[in-house]
C-alpha positions in Angstrom: -127.2 215.5 -64.6 -129.3 212.5 -63.4 -127.3 210.4 -66.4 -123.7 212.0 -65.0 -124.2 210.8 -62.0 -125.0 207.3 -62.4 -122.0 206.9 -65.2 -119.6 208.7 -61.9 -121.0 205.9 -60.1 -120.8 203.2 -62.2 -117.7 204.5 -63.1 -116.0 204.5 -60.0 -118.0 201.1 -59.6 -115.5 199.3 -62.6 -111.7 200.9 -60.4 -112.5 199.3 -57.3 -111.5 196.4 -57.3 -113.0 192.5 -55.1 -109.4 191.3 -53.2 -108.7 188.1 -53.2 -109.3 185.9 -49.5 -105.9 185.2 -48.4 -105.0 182.0 -48.2 -102.4 180.1 -46.6 -102.3 176.6 -47.8 -99.7 175.3 -46.7 -99.3 172.1 -48.2 -98.4 168.6 -46.5 -95.5 166.9 -48.2 -95.5 163.4 -50.1 -95.6 160.6 -48.4 -92.0 159.2 -50.0 -90.1 162.4 -49.7 -86.9 162.1 -47.7 -86.7 165.4 -46.4 -88.2 166.4 -43.3 -91.1 169.0 -42.9 -92.8 170.6 -40.5 -96.3 172.0 -40.0 -97.4 173.5 -36.9 -101.2 172.6 -36.6 -103.8 174.3 -34.4 -107.5 172.3 -34.0 -110.6 172.7 -32.0 -109.7 173.4 -28.7 -106.8 175.6 -29.6 -104.5 172.5 -29.7 -101.0 172.8 -31.0 -100.2 169.8 -33.3 -96.6 169.8 -34.3 -96.0 167.5 -36.8 -92.6 166.3 -38.6 -93.4 164.2 -42.9 -89.8 162.7 -43.7 -90.0 158.9 -46.2 -93.2 157.3 -45.0 -93.9 158.2 -41.8 -94.8 161.2 -39.4 -93.5 162.7 -35.8 -96.4 163.4 -34.2 -96.5 165.4 -31.2 -99.1 166.6 -28.5 -99.2 168.3 -24.8 -95.1 167.1 -24.8 -95.8 163.4 -25.9 -94.2 161.9 -29.4 -95.5 159.7 -32.1 -93.9 158.0 -34.4 -96.4 157.2 -36.9 -95.9 154.9 -40.4 -97.3 156.1 -43.8 -100.6 153.9 -44.7 -101.7 154.0 -48.1 -105.5 154.9 -48.3 -107.8 156.3 -51.2 -109.1 159.8 -50.0 -106.7 162.6 -48.3 -103.1 160.4 -45.9 -103.2 158.3 -43.2 -100.5 157.5 -40.1 -100.2 155.0 -37.9 -99.0 152.8 -35.2 -100.0 150.4 -32.7 -101.6 152.9 -30.5 -102.5 156.5 -32.3 -103.7 157.8 -36.1 -102.5 161.0 -37.6 -105.3 161.7 -40.7 -107.1 163.6 -43.1 -107.9 165.1 -45.7 -106.8 168.9 -47.5 -105.9 170.6 -45.4 -108.1 168.9 -42.4 -106.8 166.4 -39.9 -107.6 164.8 -36.4 -105.7 162.8 -34.4 -107.4 159.5 -32.6 -107.0 156.6 -30.7 -106.1 153.7 -32.7 -108.4 150.9 -32.2 -111.6 150.1 -30.6 -112.8 153.5 -29.2 -111.1 155.6 -31.7 -111.4 158.5 -29.1 -110.4 161.7 -30.8 -107.0 163.7 -29.3 -107.4 167.0 -31.4 -109.6 167.0 -33.6 -110.3 169.1 -36.5 -106.9 171.0 -37.2 -105.6 173.2 -39.8 -102.4 174.0 -41.1 -100.8 177.2 -40.0 -97.4 177.6 -40.6 -93.9 175.5 -41.4 -92.0 174.7 -39.0 -87.8 175.0 -39.7 
């Protein structure tokens, strides 16, 4: 009887499939893609950043303010800048910061949450 119980448990364990974590990876378009692609990000402090990527530019909006940033090639990740701000990151993590000496972050640990129309 003991053998039967162990066999039953083993068979039941084999029938239960392990659920894979849900991954909602939203891929940023290539910098030179001319078609506009909008992506909404949520950052630390529940800040929301909306970004529209198109042809070596990114229009970045935070708290009703929008910056039009130019793509700058980088060895790792991505980087868009203008005279006052920088939108940069890697994979699915980004930061919006003031450009210059202080480099104060305006929004950090930003992760894509959905595509925008």
